[in-house]
C-alpha positions as CSV (number, residue, x, y, z in Angstrom):
1,X,7.4,-15.5,-11.4
2,X,6.7,-12.5,-9.1
3,X,9.0,-9.9,-10.5
4,X,6.6,-6.9,-10.3
5,X,5.0,-6.7,-6.9
6,X,2.4,-4.1,-5.8
7,X,2.5,-3.5,-2.1
8,X,-0.6,-1.7,-0.8
9,X,0.3,0.1,2.4
10,X,-1.0,2.7,4.9
11,X,1.9,2.7,7.4
12,X,0.1,0.3,9.8
13,X,1.7,-2.6,11.6
14,X,-0.1,-5.1,9.3
15,X,1.2,-3.2,6.2
16,X,4.8,-3.5,7.6
17,X,4.4,-7.2,7.9
18,X,3.1,-7.3,4.4
19,X,6.1,-5.4,3.3
20,X,8.4,-8.0,4.8
21,X,6.6,-10.7,2.7
22,X,6.8,-8.5,-0.4
23,X,10.5,-8.1,0.1
24,X,10.9,-11.9,0.5
25,X,9.0,-12.5,-2.8
26,X,11.0,-9.8,-4.6
27,X,14.3,-11.3,-3.4
28,X,13.4,-14.7,-4.6
29,X,12.7,-13.6,-8.1
30,X,14.9,-10.5,-8.5
31,X,11.8,-8.4,-8.5
32,X,10.8,-4.8,-7.9
33,X,8.2,-3.4,-5.5
34,X,5.7,-0.6,-6.1
35,X,4.3,0.8,-2.9
36,X,0.8,2.3,-3.2
37,X,-0.8,4.4,-0.5
38,X,-4.4,5.5,-1.2
39,X,-5.6,8.7,0.7
40,X,-9.3,8.9,1.0
41,X,-11.4,12.1,1.1
42,X,-11.7,12.1,4.9
43,X,-7.9,11.7,5.5
44,X,-7.2,14.3,2.8
45,X,-9.6,16.8,4.4
46,X,-8.0,16.2,7.9
47,X,-4.5,16.7,6.4
48,X,-5.5,20.0,4.8
49,X,-7.1,21.3,8.0
50,X,-4.2,20.3,10.3
51,X,-1.1,21.1,8.3
52,X,0.3,24.4,7.1
53,X,1.2,23.5,3.5
54,X,0.9,20.9,0.8
55,X,4.7,20.2,1.3
56,X,4.1,19.4,5.0
57,X,1.2,17.1,4.0
58,X,3.4,15.3,1.5
59,X,6.2,15.0,4.0
60,X,4.0,13.4,6.7
61,X,2.5,11.0,4.2
62,X,6.0,9.9,3.2
63,X,6.9,9.6,6.9
64,X,4.1,7.0,7.3
65,X,5.8,4.9,4.6
66,X,9.4,5.5,5.7
67,X,9.9,2.3,7.7
68,X,8.7,0.3,4.7
69,X,10.9,2.2,2.3
70,X,13.9,1.7,4.6
71,X,13.2,-2.1,4.7
72,X,13.2,-2.3,0.9
73,X,16.2,0.0,0.6
74,X,18.1,-2.2,3.1
75,X,17.6,-5.2,0.7
76,X,18.7,-3.1,-2.3
77,X,15.5,-3.8,-4.2
78,X,14.2,-1.4,-6.8
79,X,11.0,0.4,-5.7
80,X,8.6,3.2,-6.4
81,X,6.2,5.0,-4.2
82,X,2.7,6.1,-5.4
83,X,0.5,8.2,-3.3
84,X,-3.0,8.2,-4.9
85,X,-6.3,9.8,-4.1
86,X,-9.5,7.9,-3.5
87,X,-11.3,5.3,-1.4
88,X,-8.6,2.7,-0.8
89,X,-10.4,-0.4,-2.0
90,X,-11.6,0.6,-5.4
91,X,-8.7,3.0,-6.0
92,X,-6.1,0.3,-5.3
93,X,-8.0,-2.2,-7.4
94,X,-8.1,0.2,-10.3
95,X,-4.3,1.0,-9.9
96,X,-3.4,-2.7,-9.7
97,X,-5.5,-3.7,-12.7
98,X,-4.1,-0.9,-14.9
99,X,-0.5,-1.7,-13.9
100,X,1.6,-4.6,-15.1
101,X,1.9,-6.5,-11.7
102,X,2.5,-10.2,-11.1
103,X,1.0,-10.0,-7.6
104,X,-0.5,-7.7,-4.9
105,X,0.6,-7.9,-1.3
106,X,-1.5,-6.3,1.4
107,X,-1.9,-6.5,5.2
108,X,-5.1,-8.0,6.6
109,X,-6.0,-4.9,8.6
110,X,-5.1,-1.2,8.2
111,X,-5.3,1.9,10.3
112,X,-9.1,2.4,10.2
113,X,-10.7,-0.4,12.2
114,X,-14.2,1.2,12.3
115,X,-14.4,1.4,8.6
116,X,-13.4,-2.2,8.3
117,X,-16.2,-3.3,10.6
118,X,-18.9,-1.3,8.8
119,X,-17.8,-1.4,5.1
120,X,-15.6,-4.6,4.9
121,X,-11.9,-4.7,4.7
122,X,-9.8,-3.1,2.0
123,X,-7.9,-6.4,1.6
124,X,-11.1,-8.3,1.0
125,X,-12.2,-5.8,-1.7
126,X,-8.8,-6.1,-3.3
127,X,-8.7,-9.9,-3.2
128,X,-12.1,-10.1,-4.9
129,X,-11.5,-7.6,-7.7
130,X,-7.8,-7.6,-8.6
131,X,-7.0,-9.6,-11.7
132,X,-3.6,-11.1,-10.4
133,X,-2.8,-13.2,-7.3
134,X,-3.2,-11.4,-4.0
135,X,-1.3,-12.2,-0.8
136,X,-3.1,-11.1,2.4
137,X,-0.7,-11.0,5.3
138,X,-1.9,-11.4,8.9
């Protein structure tokens, strides 16, 4: 049923809990997990200004996702990591709808609490616009 799972992640505590649920679903159905991390313009600008090279930026982004990747590896599940550019809500929706996923799993809150209060949560935007079932993990 849920063989192809998209896990939206930003390295936050909520996204780690979402990863645990995604792993559980994937184990039940011999599935695979694609991890997607969307980097918005503000984060990208900060990364460029505070790091010495694009390789350092890439390494730090992968470090954010390392605990989630380790969790998936520990369970011997197939996975891919996608780091994409753009505002997380619409960018992840577009990525999910273009992919061949059975479900999207996302944490209820991410790293940017101010943006959540002002603009609405990424998880809410995804739940409204993605064309497959969405599991929001608290």
